[in-house]
C-alpha positions in Angstrom: 62.7 -59.5 13.7 61.3 -56.1 12.8 59.0 -57.6 10.1 57.9 -60.4 12.3 56.9 -58.0 15.1 55.0 -55.9 12.6 53.1 -59.0 11.4 52.2 -59.9 15.0 51.2 -56.3 15.6 48.9 -56.4 12.5 47.2 -59.6 13.8 46.8 -58.1 17.3 45.4 -54.8 15.8 42.8 -56.8 13.8 41.8 -58.8 16.9 41.5 -55.5 19.0 39.5 -53.8 16.2 37.1 -56.7 15.8 36.7 -57.4 19.5 36.1 -53.7 20.4 33.6 -53.4 17.5 31.6 -56.4 18.9 31.8 -54.9 22.4 30.5 -51.6 21.1 27.7 -53.1 19.0 26.6 -55.3 21.9 27.0 -52.4 24.4 29.3 -54.5 26.7 32.2 -53.3 28.8 35.7 -54.3 28.0 37.0 -56.9 30.4 40.5 -57.7 31.7 41.3 -60.0 28.8 40.6 -57.2 26.3 42.8 -54.8 28.3 45.5 -57.4 28.3 45.2 -57.8 24.6 45.5 -54.0 24.1 48.6 -54.0 26.4 50.2 -56.8 24.4 49.5 -55.0 21.2 51.2 -51.9 22.6 54.2 -53.9 23.7 54.5 -55.5 20.3 54.2 -52.2 18.4 56.8 -50.6 20.7 59.1 -53.6 20.3 58.8 -53.3 16.5 59.6 -49.6 16.7 62.7 -50.1 18.8 64.0 -52.9 16.5 63.1 -50.7 13.5 65.2 -47.8 14.9 68.1 -50.2 15.4 67.7 -51.5 11.8 67.6 -47.9 10.5 70.7 -46.9 12.4 72.8 -50.0 11.6 71.6 -51.5 8.3 69.4 -49.3 6.1 66.8 -46.6 6.5 63.3 -47.1 5.3 62.7 -46.2 1.7 60.0 -43.6 2.6 60.2 -41.1 5.5 56.5 -41.7 6.0 57.4 -45.0 7.5 58.8 -43.2 10.5 55.8 -40.9 10.8 53.4 -43.9 10.7 55.6 -45.7 13.2 55.5 -42.8 15.7 51.7 -42.5 15.3 51.3 -46.3 15.8 53.4 -46.2 19.0 51.4 -43.3 20.4 47.9 -44.5 19.3 47.1 -47.0 22.0 48.3 -44.9 25.0 46.4 -42.0 23.5 43.2 -44.1 23.2 43.7 -45.2 26.8 43.7 -41.6 27.9 40.6 -40.9 25.9 38.8 -44.1 26.9 39.7 -43.6 30.6 37.4 -40.6 30.8 34.4 -42.4 29.3 31.9 -44.8 30.8 29.4 -47.1 29.3 29.2 -47.8 25.5 31.5 -44.9 24.6 34.6 -46.7 25.9 34.5 -49.6 23.5 33.8 -47.2 20.6 37.1 -45.5 21.4 38.9 -48.8 21.4 37.2 -49.9 18.1 38.2 -46.7 16.4 41.8 -47.0 17.8 41.9 -50.6 16.6 40.8 -49.7 13.1 43.2 -46.8 12.9 46.0 -49.1 14.1 45.2 -51.7 11.4 45.4 -48.9 8.8 48.7 -47.6 10.2 50.3 -51.0 10.3 49.2 -51.7 6.7 50.7 -48.3 5.7 53.9 -49.2 7.5 54.2 -52.3 5.4 53.7 -50.3 2.3 56.2 -47.6 3.1 58.9 -49.9 4.8 62.1 -51.1 3.3 
């Protein structure tokens, strides 16, 4: 379950990064579908984290402690980006989401590399 949620999170992170990059390059605002996608990505990342904590407590801990660090960063990334993007208007807002999406892709890939 943890691995499947992580794979879904990677796909959603790639979609968010690509979508936000296109929005930033075309200087268009993020619509409600984009916001819903970001919300779903946050839910999936959080679900993967909760299941991961359960796996670590009952089955086996990740082989590298950095897995936990990257997981904490991944869970906090999208809410942090929402705070930063909330104070911006115009083309600056999609740029924040594009950077957050790219960083989330990198974090999820690193989570795969450092996991059990």
